[in-house]
GUTITI-927895 format. One record per residue: residue in one letter; x, y negated, z negated of N, C-alpha, C, CB in turn; residue number from 1. Coordinates in nm, 3 decimals. Glycine has a CB too. Layout:
REM residues N
- bapa;n.u;n.v;n.w;ca.u;ca.v;ca.w;c.u;c.v;c.w;cb.u;cb.v;cb.w;gudren
- A;X;Y;Z;X;Y;Z;X;Y;Z;X;Y;Z;NUM
...
This chain:
REM residues 210
- bapa;n.u;n.v;n.w;ca.u;ca.v;ca.w;c.u;c.v;c.w;cb.u;cb.v;cb.w;gudren
- M;0.722;0.314;-3.480;0.657;0.318;-3.335;0.549;0.363;-3.333;0.716;0.386;-3.240;1
- D;0.462;0.310;-3.217;0.344;0.394;-3.196;0.366;0.512;-3.127;0.247;0.327;-3.129;2
- E;0.239;0.621;-3.175;0.281;0.754;-3.175;0.241;0.775;-2.985;0.179;0.865;-3.313;3
- E;0.293;0.865;-2.950;0.278;0.894;-2.800;0.163;1.025;-2.797;0.445;0.938;-2.725;4
- P;0.145;0.993;-2.665;-0.012;1.121;-2.634;0.082;1.262;-2.631;-0.129;1.098;-2.418;5
- N;-0.025;1.349;-2.669;0.027;1.510;-2.663;0.094;1.514;-2.518;-0.116;1.640;-2.677;6
- P;0.217;1.543;-2.511;0.265;1.574;-2.367;0.249;1.666;-2.305;0.367;1.573;-2.348;7
- S;0.131;1.794;-2.336;0.118;1.865;-2.282;-0.028;1.825;-2.222;0.151;1.970;-2.347;8
- V;-0.077;1.729;-2.295;-0.228;1.662;-2.215;-0.206;1.556;-2.116;-0.335;1.583;-2.325;9
- E;-0.086;1.489;-2.136;-0.033;1.373;-2.061;-0.008;1.416;-1.934;0.088;1.311;-2.117;10
- L;0.054;1.575;-1.921;0.058;1.652;-1.802;-0.012;1.677;-1.709;0.075;1.733;-1.818;11
- S;-0.174;1.696;-1.767;-0.236;1.748;-1.726;-0.309;1.657;-1.604;-0.290;1.800;-1.822;12
- T;-0.352;1.758;-1.467;-0.394;1.670;-1.353;-0.547;1.648;-1.367;-0.356;1.738;-1.207;13
- N;-0.611;1.659;-1.488;-0.733;1.596;-1.512;-0.761;1.465;-1.575;-0.793;1.671;-1.573;14
- G;-0.602;1.415;-1.587;-0.615;1.302;-1.659;-0.600;1.343;-1.840;-0.766;1.236;-1.608;15
- V;-0.618;1.276;-1.916;-0.578;1.286;-2.060;-0.690;1.262;-2.138;-0.471;1.193;-2.100;16
- G;-0.734;1.296;-2.283;-0.843;1.294;-2.353;-0.829;1.169;-2.416;-0.863;1.405;-2.438;17
- P;-0.897;1.138;-2.513;-0.850;1.047;-2.650;-0.746;1.010;-2.697;-0.875;1.086;-2.748;18
- W;-0.683;0.947;-2.721;-0.558;0.907;-2.799;-0.580;0.978;-2.890;-0.529;0.770;-2.841;19
- R;-0.483;1.069;-2.953;-0.455;1.131;-3.081;-0.354;1.085;-3.168;-0.428;1.254;-3.063;20
- G;-0.410;1.064;-3.315;-0.290;0.989;-3.416;-0.324;0.830;-3.402;-0.103;1.022;-3.356;21
- E;-0.275;0.773;-3.458;-0.269;0.630;-3.515;-0.277;0.571;-3.374;-0.124;0.583;-3.614;22
- L;-0.376;0.433;-3.311;-0.386;0.391;-3.227;-0.264;0.285;-3.219;-0.506;0.364;-3.220;23
- P;-0.240;0.256;-3.077;-0.127;0.189;-3.064;-0.168;0.034;-3.074;-0.057;0.231;-2.932;24
- S;-0.102;-0.032;-3.101;-0.073;-0.211;-3.136;-0.076;-0.281;-2.959;0.145;-0.246;-3.237;25
- D;0.008;-0.182;-2.894;0.046;-0.272;-2.795;-0.109;-0.317;-2.722;0.164;-0.193;-2.685;26
- P;-0.084;-0.462;-2.700;-0.230;-0.511;-2.597;-0.251;-0.483;-2.468;-0.249;-0.651;-2.578;27
- R;-0.114;-0.393;-2.404;-0.164;-0.338;-2.260;-0.272;-0.216;-2.259;-0.034;-0.283;-2.178;28
- Y;-0.285;-0.151;-2.397;-0.382;-0.062;-2.378;-0.517;-0.105;-2.389;-0.364;0.033;-2.456;29
- D;-0.599;-0.012;-2.322;-0.736;-0.034;-2.325;-0.803;0.045;-2.433;-0.792;-0.003;-2.196;30
- R;-0.880;-0.022;-2.510;-0.933;0.047;-2.640;-1.039;0.116;-2.603;-0.972;-0.042;-2.755;31
- E;-1.100;0.097;-2.478;-1.218;0.206;-2.439;-1.152;0.342;-2.398;-1.317;0.150;-2.304;32
- L;-1.031;0.314;-2.341;-0.968;0.413;-2.275;-0.916;0.495;-2.360;-0.879;0.373;-2.191;33
- L;-0.860;0.455;-2.494;-0.797;0.508;-2.581;-0.905;0.620;-2.669;-0.732;0.391;-2.657;34
- A;-1.008;0.544;-2.641;-1.121;0.600;-2.731;-1.179;0.732;-2.684;-1.238;0.499;-2.738;35
- R;-1.209;0.721;-2.502;-1.273;0.838;-2.472;-1.191;0.901;-2.346;-1.431;0.809;-2.443;36
- G;-1.069;0.845;-2.348;-0.965;0.924;-2.246;-0.964;0.857;-2.132;-0.999;1.074;-2.209;37
- D;-0.853;0.858;-2.063;-0.798;0.834;-1.902;-0.771;0.934;-1.804;-0.674;0.773;-1.900;38
- S;-0.862;0.937;-1.699;-0.884;1.039;-1.600;-0.851;0.958;-1.476;-1.036;1.106;-1.602;39
- R;-0.803;0.847;-1.478;-0.788;0.754;-1.365;-0.661;0.831;-1.286;-0.754;0.582;-1.418;40
- N;-0.643;0.805;-1.161;-0.502;0.842;-1.072;-0.402;0.749;-1.097;-0.519;0.842;-0.909;41
- V;-0.326;0.764;-1.217;-0.218;0.668;-1.258;-0.112;0.748;-1.278;-0.245;0.583;-1.381;42
- I;0.022;0.719;-1.280;0.125;0.794;-1.341;0.120;0.785;-1.470;0.247;0.762;-1.303;43
- D;0.213;0.875;-1.538;0.141;0.869;-1.681;0.261;0.745;-1.746;0.137;1.059;-1.783;44
- R;0.330;0.663;-1.715;0.359;0.531;-1.759;0.229;0.444;-1.806;0.432;0.461;-1.643;45
- Y;0.130;0.458;-1.706;0.019;0.396;-1.719;-0.104;0.434;-1.784;-0.005;0.373;-1.622;46
- R;-0.099;0.549;-1.849;-0.194;0.615;-1.915;-0.261;0.509;-2.046;-0.121;0.758;-1.966;47
- Y;-0.380;0.478;-2.010;-0.460;0.410;-2.139;-0.427;0.271;-2.120;-0.411;0.462;-2.301;48
- W;-0.342;0.235;-1.999;-0.336;0.059;-1.984;-0.437;0.005;-1.960;-0.258;-0.002;-1.884;49
- T;-0.476;-0.148;-1.982;-0.557;-0.165;-1.901;-0.510;-0.222;-1.706;-0.637;-0.256;-1.992;50
- I;-0.613;-0.250;-1.666;-0.573;-0.270;-1.515;-0.508;-0.395;-1.542;-0.699;-0.277;-1.393;51
- E;-0.527;-0.477;-1.581;-0.425;-0.599;-1.576;-0.322;-0.584;-1.602;-0.441;-0.694;-1.642;52
- A;-0.280;-0.506;-1.697;-0.149;-0.466;-1.767;-0.085;-0.394;-1.652;-0.164;-0.369;-1.910;53
- I;-0.126;-0.321;-1.591;-0.085;-0.254;-1.477;0.001;-0.335;-1.373;-0.202;-0.205;-1.416;54
- V;-0.103;-0.422;-1.288;-0.082;-0.519;-1.204;0.014;-0.539;-1.260;-0.162;-0.616;-1.177;55
- A;0.013;-0.648;-1.350;0.112;-0.734;-1.450;0.252;-0.681;-1.420;0.077;-0.711;-1.623;56
- D;0.261;-0.511;-1.438;0.416;-0.458;-1.481;0.417;-0.444;-1.323;0.452;-0.293;-1.603;57
- L;0.352;-0.360;-1.224;0.392;-0.361;-1.099;0.427;-0.471;-1.033;0.316;-0.312;-1.038;58
- D;0.378;-0.584;-1.058;0.443;-0.713;-0.983;0.581;-0.746;-1.025;0.359;-0.845;-1.010;59
- E;0.634;-0.683;-1.141;0.775;-0.728;-1.143;0.845;-0.615;-1.055;0.838;-0.742;-1.303;60
- T;0.786;-0.531;-0.989;0.907;-0.413;-0.932;0.866;-0.426;-0.785;0.894;-0.221;-0.998;61
- R;0.745;-0.496;-0.749;0.720;-0.473;-0.584;0.787;-0.521;-0.482;0.611;-0.513;-0.542;62
- H;0.829;-0.456;-0.393;0.930;-0.455;-0.283;0.882;-0.588;-0.199;0.929;-0.302;-0.187;63
- P;0.985;-0.631;-0.123;0.936;-0.769;-0.052;0.845;-0.727;0.123;1.114;-0.881;-0.020;64
- F;0.802;-0.649;0.122;0.731;-0.602;0.246;0.614;-0.609;0.214;0.759;-0.475;0.299;65
- H;0.524;-0.620;0.305;0.347;-0.668;0.307;0.305;-0.568;0.408;0.297;-0.853;0.370;66
- V;0.212;-0.529;0.394;0.128;-0.453;0.503;0.032;-0.504;0.558;0.076;-0.349;0.467;67
- A;-0.049;-0.529;0.692;-0.124;-0.570;0.764;-0.217;-0.487;0.849;-0.062;-0.636;0.817;68
- I;-0.316;-0.489;0.868;-0.391;-0.407;0.908;-0.573;-0.452;1.007;-0.393;-0.338;0.771;69
- E;-0.542;-0.439;1.097;-0.650;-0.513;1.182;-0.760;-0.421;1.165;-0.615;-0.539;1.346;70
- N;-0.882;-0.488;1.124;-1.010;-0.374;1.077;-1.122;-0.483;1.173;-1.056;-0.352;0.841;71
- W;-1.142;-0.405;1.308;-1.224;-0.485;1.420;-1.341;-0.343;1.379;-1.134;-0.511;1.629;72
- Q;-1.318;-0.251;1.387;-1.379;-0.110;1.386;-1.449;-0.047;1.276;-1.287;-0.026;1.411;73
- H;-1.404;-0.119;1.175;-1.398;-0.069;1.037;-1.364;0.087;1.001;-1.528;-0.100;0.982;74
- D;-1.233;0.076;1.060;-1.150;0.210;1.040;-1.165;0.287;0.947;-1.030;0.198;1.031;75
- M;-1.195;0.397;0.900;-1.155;0.470;0.799;-1.025;0.497;0.724;-1.188;0.556;0.830;76
- N;-0.925;0.463;0.811;-0.780;0.467;0.770;-0.749;0.378;0.665;-0.691;0.436;0.878;77
- I;-0.844;0.247;0.676;-0.749;0.163;0.624;-0.752;0.232;0.462;-0.793;-0.013;0.645;78
- G;-0.818;0.241;0.375;-0.816;0.302;0.219;-0.680;0.387;0.213;-0.964;0.415;0.181;79
- S;-0.651;0.470;0.297;-0.550;0.558;0.322;-0.421;0.490;0.347;-0.586;0.640;0.429;80
- I;-0.405;0.382;0.391;-0.286;0.290;0.417;-0.275;0.208;0.283;-0.309;0.188;0.557;81
- V;-0.419;0.147;0.247;-0.380;0.076;0.112;-0.327;0.177;-0.010;-0.516;-0.005;0.056;82
- R;-0.391;0.278;-0.025;-0.328;0.375;-0.125;-0.183;0.399;-0.078;-0.411;0.518;-0.136;83
- S;-0.118;0.435;0.021;0.017;0.429;0.073;0.096;0.316;0.021;0.014;0.421;0.216;84
- A;0.035;0.203;0.064;0.092;0.066;0.009;0.127;0.062;-0.143;-0.013;-0.048;0.032;85
- N;0.038;0.087;-0.232;0.052;0.114;-0.344;0.155;0.198;-0.394;-0.043;0.148;-0.372;86
- A;0.173;0.314;-0.324;0.251;0.434;-0.339;0.404;0.352;-0.305;0.195;0.576;-0.222;87
- F;0.429;0.310;-0.224;0.562;0.287;-0.191;0.569;0.119;-0.228;0.597;0.335;-0.022;88
- G;0.503;0.066;-0.322;0.532;-0.062;-0.404;0.522;-0.180;-0.297;0.691;-0.057;-0.482;89
- A;0.399;-0.202;-0.198;0.421;-0.322;-0.106;0.373;-0.436;-0.198;0.336;-0.315;0.044;90
- E;0.424;-0.550;-0.152;0.384;-0.675;-0.171;0.276;-0.717;-0.232;0.381;-0.722;-0.079;91
- S;0.183;-0.692;-0.097;0.074;-0.724;-0.079;-0.009;-0.630;0.059;0.093;-0.871;-0.069;92
- V;-0.121;-0.621;0.097;-0.203;-0.532;0.146;-0.285;-0.683;0.267;-0.311;-0.433;-0.006;93
- H;-0.276;-0.697;0.371;-0.350;-0.780;0.430;-0.441;-0.747;0.552;-0.274;-0.867;0.455;94
- I;-0.596;-0.787;0.534;-0.671;-0.688;0.624;-0.726;-0.798;0.721;-0.799;-0.587;0.543;95
- I;-0.725;-0.768;0.843;-0.755;-0.870;0.935;-0.850;-0.858;1.026;-0.660;-0.899;0.997;96
- G;-0.938;-0.944;1.013;-1.091;-0.919;1.060;-1.196;-0.874;0.962;-1.094;-0.814;1.166;97
- R;-1.291;-0.825;1.006;-1.382;-0.791;0.888;-1.334;-0.797;0.751;-1.429;-0.664;0.902;98
- R;-1.409;-0.844;0.689;-1.363;-0.849;0.508;-1.414;-0.703;0.471;-1.464;-0.995;0.387;99
- R;-1.545;-0.646;0.525;-1.557;-0.508;0.472;-1.514;-0.384;0.503;-1.651;-0.485;0.469;100
- W;-1.424;-0.313;0.450;-1.341;-0.202;0.468;-1.404;-0.066;0.370;-1.183;-0.253;0.425;101
- N;-1.429;0.031;0.425;-1.388;0.200;0.339;-1.325;0.213;0.241;-1.308;0.298;0.403;102
- K;-1.352;0.202;0.131;-1.234;0.191;-0.007;-1.247;0.325;-0.009;-1.268;0.101;-0.175;103
- R;-1.321;0.401;0.015;-1.319;0.594;-0.044;-1.166;0.646;-0.047;-1.416;0.726;0.096;104
- G;-1.087;0.623;0.094;-0.953;0.679;0.107;-0.838;0.598;0.010;-0.913;0.671;0.268;105
- A;-0.887;0.487;-0.030;-0.813;0.408;-0.128;-0.776;0.479;-0.285;-0.905;0.277;-0.147;106
- M;-0.861;0.559;-0.301;-0.886;0.616;-0.429;-0.864;0.524;-0.561;-0.800;0.734;-0.435;107
- V;-0.914;0.421;-0.511;-0.940;0.310;-0.659;-0.791;0.220;-0.674;-0.969;0.425;-0.844;108
- T;-0.684;0.280;-0.576;-0.530;0.203;-0.566;-0.555;0.050;-0.549;-0.432;0.258;-0.421;109
- D;-0.689;0.024;-0.492;-0.669;-0.161;-0.456;-0.717;-0.221;-0.569;-0.765;-0.236;-0.316;110
- R;-0.744;-0.146;-0.693;-0.727;-0.219;-0.776;-0.603;-0.272;-0.857;-0.793;-0.180;-0.826;111
- Y;-0.504;-0.199;-0.819;-0.405;-0.246;-0.859;-0.279;-0.302;-0.762;-0.377;-0.157;-0.936;112
- Q;-0.331;-0.347;-0.633;-0.270;-0.384;-0.526;-0.367;-0.498;-0.449;-0.237;-0.257;-0.447;113
- H;-0.254;-0.617;-0.436;-0.299;-0.750;-0.427;-0.339;-0.703;-0.250;-0.162;-0.895;-0.473;114
- V;-0.479;-0.748;-0.219;-0.510;-0.760;-0.075;-0.573;-0.852;-0.071;-0.570;-0.664;-0.008;115
- L;-0.523;-0.893;0.071;-0.588;-1.042;0.113;-0.680;-1.026;0.231;-0.470;-1.157;0.159;116
- Q;-0.714;-1.127;0.301;-0.806;-1.118;0.410;-0.813;-1.240;0.470;-0.935;-1.074;0.374;117
- H;-0.781;-1.241;0.621;-0.757;-1.303;0.709;-0.868;-1.268;0.820;-0.627;-1.284;0.733;118
- P;-0.957;-1.388;0.862;-1.065;-1.407;0.966;-1.022;-1.353;1.070;-1.104;-1.538;0.997;119
- D;-0.895;-1.381;1.105;-0.829;-1.342;1.240;-0.702;-1.306;1.291;-0.843;-1.420;1.303;120
- V;-0.623;-1.263;1.377;-0.487;-1.267;1.378;-0.431;-1.388;1.381;-0.440;-1.201;1.470;121
- A;-0.470;-1.519;1.446;-0.440;-1.651;1.439;-0.423;-1.685;1.263;-0.566;-1.737;1.523;122
- A;-0.533;-1.662;1.161;-0.512;-1.666;1.069;-0.390;-1.627;1.010;-0.587;-1.631;1.041;123
- F;-0.387;-1.486;1.027;-0.256;-1.417;0.983;-0.128;-1.464;0.979;-0.238;-1.323;1.046;124
- V;-0.117;-1.468;1.144;-0.001;-1.505;1.186;0.074;-1.649;1.119;-0.025;-1.512;1.327;125
- T;-0.072;-1.750;1.097;-0.015;-1.876;1.006;0.060;-1.841;0.900;-0.119;-1.962;0.946;126
- W;-0.060;-1.749;0.855;0.016;-1.725;0.684;0.148;-1.664;0.673;-0.072;-1.619;0.583;127
- A;0.185;-1.584;0.727;0.327;-1.523;0.776;0.426;-1.621;0.813;0.312;-1.432;0.900;128
- R;0.393;-1.715;0.903;0.515;-1.800;0.923;0.529;-1.894;0.831;0.521;-1.865;1.045;129
- E;0.398;-1.952;0.767;0.413;-2.043;0.609;0.503;-1.947;0.529;0.243;-2.071;0.506;130
- H;0.490;-1.839;0.507;0.578;-1.750;0.415;0.721;-1.689;0.453;0.498;-1.637;0.385;131
- E;0.758;-1.767;0.583;0.836;-1.695;0.691;0.849;-1.540;0.646;0.989;-1.766;0.711;132
- L;0.798;-1.513;0.708;0.818;-1.357;0.709;0.778;-1.322;0.856;0.718;-1.269;0.590;133
- P;0.902;-1.192;0.895;0.877;-1.165;1.042;0.771;-1.083;1.058;0.989;-1.106;1.111;134
- I;0.685;-1.054;1.155;0.580;-0.971;1.158;0.622;-0.854;1.248;0.456;-1.043;1.203;135
- V;0.646;-0.750;1.238;0.681;-0.564;1.240;0.584;-0.499;1.287;0.704;-0.483;1.097;136
- A;0.533;-0.527;1.474;0.441;-0.426;1.485;0.475;-0.291;1.496;0.372;-0.450;1.577;137
- I;0.369;-0.189;1.436;0.384;-0.050;1.450;0.326;0.011;1.567;0.334;0.010;1.344;138
- D;0.374;0.053;1.670;0.264;0.102;1.810;0.365;0.133;1.879;0.153;-0.013;1.901;139
- N;0.327;0.261;1.948;0.409;0.311;2.067;0.347;0.256;2.225;0.405;0.487;2.057;140
- V;0.372;0.152;2.212;0.374;0.064;2.343;0.515;0.063;2.451;0.354;-0.090;2.288;141
- P;0.473;0.022;2.581;0.591;0.003;2.644;0.665;-0.085;2.603;0.581;-0.015;2.756;142
- G;0.819;-0.110;2.565;0.939;-0.165;2.494;0.925;-0.193;2.398;0.996;-0.255;2.530;143
- S;0.845;-0.125;2.285;0.887;-0.097;2.145;1.011;-0.002;2.169;0.761;-0.024;2.049;144
- V;1.058;-0.057;2.001;1.189;0.019;1.991;1.211;0.141;1.893;1.288;-0.077;1.956;145
- R;1.262;0.238;1.837;1.273;0.342;1.772;1.286;0.309;1.625;1.373;0.415;1.825;146
- I;1.172;0.342;1.541;1.140;0.275;1.434;1.348;0.348;1.358;0.934;0.340;1.347;147
- E;1.317;0.498;1.368;1.448;0.528;1.301;1.570;0.485;1.313;1.472;0.625;1.312;148
- T;1.628;0.395;1.442;1.726;0.361;1.411;1.749;0.218;1.456;1.805;0.448;1.447;149
- W;1.606;0.124;1.426;1.600;0.015;1.409;1.635;-0.065;1.300;1.515;0.004;1.433;150
- P;1.743;-0.171;1.253;1.732;-0.229;1.123;1.599;-0.288;1.099;1.833;-0.330;1.104;151
- M;1.533;-0.248;0.981;1.405;-0.320;0.976;1.459;-0.411;0.845;1.250;-0.213;0.954;152
- P;1.389;-0.567;0.879;1.409;-0.699;0.788;1.353;-0.640;0.658;1.320;-0.850;0.842;153
- E;1.432;-0.721;0.495;1.396;-0.660;0.434;1.302;-0.752;0.390;1.476;-0.599;0.370;154
- R;1.270;-0.831;0.422;1.104;-0.939;0.378;1.076;-0.947;0.527;1.122;-1.147;0.282;155
- C;0.946;-0.881;0.538;0.889;-0.861;0.672;0.736;-0.791;0.638;0.998;-0.758;0.771;156
- V;0.645;-0.829;0.744;0.508;-0.795;0.734;0.520;-0.697;0.824;0.400;-0.900;0.760;157
- L;0.452;-0.541;0.783;0.426;-0.404;0.897;0.270;-0.423;0.921;0.464;-0.214;0.822;158
- L;0.263;-0.444;1.070;0.154;-0.484;1.120;0.114;-0.316;1.194;0.180;-0.633;1.225;159
- F;-0.031;-0.287;1.155;-0.111;-0.171;1.186;-0.211;-0.189;1.292;-0.177;-0.126;1.072;160
- G;-0.206;-0.108;1.360;-0.356;-0.144;1.458;-0.483;-0.075;1.418;-0.341;-0.094;1.622;161
- Q;-0.576;-0.019;1.499;-0.702;0.056;1.472;-0.665;0.195;1.539;-0.844;-0.019;1.538;162
- E;-0.715;0.295;1.451;-0.683;0.445;1.537;-0.796;0.442;1.687;-0.737;0.616;1.406;163
- G;-0.660;0.507;1.758;-0.726;0.493;1.868;-0.647;0.387;1.983;-0.865;0.447;1.821;164
- P;-0.755;0.249;1.969;-0.685;0.134;2.067;-0.568;0.085;2.003;-0.781;0.001;2.099;165
- G;-0.515;0.144;1.843;-0.395;0.087;1.807;-0.440;-0.098;1.839;-0.254;0.169;1.913;166
- L;-0.263;-0.166;1.814;-0.314;-0.312;1.748;-0.351;-0.374;1.911;-0.158;-0.424;1.636;167
- S;-0.428;-0.481;1.897;-0.482;-0.575;1.983;-0.365;-0.656;2.034;-0.588;-0.660;1.915;168
- A;-0.401;-0.678;2.194;-0.323;-0.773;2.255;-0.264;-0.898;2.223;-0.372;-0.794;2.332;169
- E;-0.357;-0.935;2.127;-0.294;-1.066;2.070;-0.194;-1.072;1.919;-0.425;-1.159;2.045;170
- A;-0.197;-0.980;1.881;-0.151;-0.921;1.783;-0.003;-0.898;1.837;-0.236;-0.802;1.743;171
- L;-0.013;-0.775;1.925;0.131;-0.742;1.980;0.210;-0.847;2.049;0.122;-0.633;2.077;172
- A;0.132;-0.947;2.049;0.182;-1.086;2.140;0.253;-1.167;2.021;0.033;-1.193;2.222;173
- A;0.174;-1.164;1.915;0.223;-1.254;1.787;0.365;-1.195;1.741;0.105;-1.245;1.648;174
- A;0.405;-1.064;1.757;0.505;-0.969;1.666;0.633;-1.038;1.689;0.516;-0.796;1.714;175
- D;0.731;-1.021;1.590;0.850;-1.025;1.627;0.947;-0.940;1.659;0.884;-1.072;1.570;176
- A;0.864;-0.812;1.662;0.914;-0.689;1.719;0.829;-0.587;1.716;1.023;-0.646;1.662;177
- T;0.866;-0.508;1.755;0.746;-0.386;1.822;0.816;-0.254;1.757;0.739;-0.371;2.037;178
- V;0.787;-0.155;1.696;0.890;-0.058;1.687;0.763;0.070;1.686;1.011;-0.079;1.533;179
- E;0.852;0.200;1.727;0.759;0.309;1.728;0.807;0.416;1.640;0.737;0.360;1.863;180
- I;0.688;0.489;1.608;0.764;0.644;1.561;0.827;0.737;1.668;0.649;0.747;1.492;181
- T;0.909;0.772;1.678;0.941;0.887;1.763;0.905;1.019;1.751;1.053;0.896;1.769;182
- Q;0.791;1.066;1.867;0.753;1.177;1.829;0.782;1.314;1.934;0.617;1.149;1.800;183
- F;0.739;1.382;1.927;0.807;1.517;2.027;0.687;1.646;2.068;0.952;1.609;1.916;184
- G;0.576;1.592;2.053;0.509;1.688;2.070;0.411;1.635;2.206;0.444;1.727;1.931;185
- S;0.260;1.712;2.195;0.200;1.692;2.322;0.120;1.551;2.310;0.104;1.819;2.360;186
- T;0.074;1.526;2.148;-0.001;1.465;2.158;0.039;1.253;2.162;-0.076;1.542;2.054;187
- R;-0.050;1.203;2.197;-0.009;1.051;2.247;0.034;0.947;2.130;-0.144;0.980;2.324;188
- S;-0.066;0.999;2.010;-0.042;0.905;1.874;-0.052;1.002;1.795;-0.143;0.779;1.832;189
- I;-0.011;0.962;1.661;-0.051;1.039;1.511;-0.141;0.917;1.450;0.110;1.085;1.391;190
- N;-0.202;0.986;1.349;-0.290;0.958;1.279;-0.240;0.798;1.218;-0.313;1.079;1.182;191
- A;-0.349;0.675;1.210;-0.270;0.570;1.196;-0.221;0.537;1.021;-0.355;0.452;1.267;192
- S;-0.308;0.627;0.915;-0.274;0.634;0.800;-0.137;0.712;0.813;-0.381;0.691;0.717;193
- A;-0.122;0.806;0.862;-0.001;0.877;0.879;0.120;0.772;0.936;-0.030;1.003;0.981;194
- A;0.080;0.715;1.032;0.203;0.630;1.095;0.237;0.538;0.958;0.152;0.521;1.254;195
- A;0.137;0.463;0.915;0.158;0.380;0.800;0.253;0.432;0.685;0.030;0.355;0.744;196
- A;0.222;0.540;0.674;0.327;0.616;0.551;0.444;0.607;0.621;0.300;0.790;0.501;197
- V;0.473;0.684;0.698;0.597;0.694;0.768;0.669;0.556;0.787;0.570;0.759;0.903;198
- A;0.623;0.463;0.830;0.693;0.302;0.844;0.714;0.251;0.692;0.574;0.174;0.935;199
- M;0.645;0.304;0.635;0.624;0.200;0.481;0.774;0.279;0.437;0.434;0.237;0.336;200
- H;0.804;0.401;0.425;0.874;0.525;0.408;1.018;0.478;0.457;0.805;0.655;0.494;201
- A;1.021;0.451;0.590;1.110;0.396;0.680;1.194;0.248;0.611;1.016;0.365;0.819;202
- W;1.119;0.193;0.585;1.160;0.042;0.517;1.260;0.082;0.384;0.997;-0.057;0.452;203
- V;1.157;0.206;0.292;1.214;0.203;0.169;1.344;0.286;0.194;1.117;0.258;0.057;204
- T;1.392;0.386;0.301;1.491;0.438;0.287;1.616;0.346;0.356;1.468;0.567;0.332;205
- Q;1.583;0.197;0.388;1.681;0.108;0.414;1.732;0.028;0.333;1.654;0.045;0.491;206
- H;1.629;0.011;0.246;1.629;-0.115;0.145;1.632;-0.084;-0.002;1.500;-0.202;0.164;207
- V;1.566;0.038;-0.070;1.570;0.090;-0.196;1.700;0.175;-0.224;1.449;0.170;-0.214;208
- E;1.759;0.129;-0.334;1.876;0.210;-0.379;1.840;0.325;-0.486;1.982;0.110;-0.442;209
- F;1.879;0.444;-0.469;1.806;0.529;-0.590;1.928;0.570;-0.690;1.720;0.684;-0.527;210
């Protein structure tokens, strides 16, 4: 049986150093990482694994919800939303509009997350319809329903807009439902990446058994 890394090192917040002991024969391990150490922001299970092996393993357990984000103003929140999508096990992330987006907030989680790009809302809607996925817009606009009491579809796309203006009129018109996160303070809206995390967690609480 292959030797496991030193537990005290594995728990380090700074990653792990070079592999100690006999090298594992499992092909999922990255030979370079075994030699130099693994400082990536991954859970202990994936220490020293290749990116391809991690993606393949995640593909076995991804949840059947997708995340879509409009990208008309090069929103800085997109990276953080991708990171949350990875944390909550989203099937894929869809960028609508500009292909380029600031990846800093993703903390390289985009390497492990399927990210698709659609040139405009119409193309995204066509994709969603072809895959029979209802579009759930997240925005606090007139007519929206409370996410806390709304039964979310198990298979769906959670659609988010830009920081500030929110979802475009075209996106809202294409949505099968529009839900809002209930707020109790003086601010009109919460940060886009925070809203995305709340919405994804709401899906998890309804559809994942612990």
